[in-house]
N, C-alpha and C positions, 0 to 999 in steps of 0.2 A: 488586466491581463489574464488570460486563461491559463491555468496551470495543469489542466487535464493531460495535455501532451507530455508534460514533464513527468508526471507520475506514470503514465503509460510506458514511456521509455525506460524508466528506472525499474519498474516492477514487472513488466510483461514477461521477461525471461526468468525472473527469479521468484516471483510471488503469484499466488492465485488462491482463491477461496471457494470452498464448496457451498452448497445451497442452503443449509439450515443455519440459524443464527441464535446465539446466546453469548453473553459477555464471557470473555475468556482471558487467558494469560499467554504472553509470548514465551516460547522456550528460550532458554538462556542465550543471549547474544543476538537473537533474530530481530528484535525491535531496533537495536543499534544498527544492524546491517541495513534494515529497511530505511531508517533515517539517513544513513550515509549515502545509500544509492539514490534515494529521492533527492537529496541535496546536490549530489554530484551530477545529476541529470539536468540541472537548471542551466539555461543558456546565460551567456555573459550579460545580456541586456535585462535580466530580471533581478530586481533588488533582493539581496540576500535575506533581508528581514522578512520579506514576503514569502520567499521560498521556505525558510525555516518554519514560519507560521503554518504554511500549507502542509508541509511534511509532518509536522507534529499533529495537526488536525487529522490528517489521513491515518496516521498510526493510532491515534485515539479512537477514531471511527472504527477501524478494524477491531480494536480491543472491545469496543462496546457492541458491535454487530455480529461478531463471530465467536464460537465457542473454542475451548482449548484445542480440540482435535482439528478444527478448521484452521486455526492459527498455526498449528504445528505443520500443516500442509503447505504453508507459505514457501517453505524451502524445498518442496518436493522436486526432485530432478528425475525420478524414476517411479512412475511415469511423470512426464512434465505436466505442468498445469494445463487444463483445457481452456479453450476460448470462453466457454460459458462461465467458468470460474473467474477468469480475468474480468469478463464483462460485469459480473455481479460486484466485484470489488470496485471497479471503476464507477459503477452506478452509485454505490454507497458513499464513496469519497467525494462525489460531486458537491456535496454540501460545503466542502472546504474551499471551493472556488469563490465563495462570497466574502 
């Protein structure tokens, strides 16, 4: 089952990432919010174990591929995340679909 749409729904409005990448840290509470929104976006026909695994992989991928500043921008609401930032994040977390 493909989980990209799950992540897209959960993260499109709340999370986005800029273009450079270095491992970073999540600001307090943002990783937990990321995981909650990712898990909540799963449809009823997706096994919870798979959803949890995917969401954890996605969060770990964000941690390893983006620096502190970029991760802090995950919760940016003003200005909202750009399409290019969302696209980069979705591209990076595709590895979690396997």
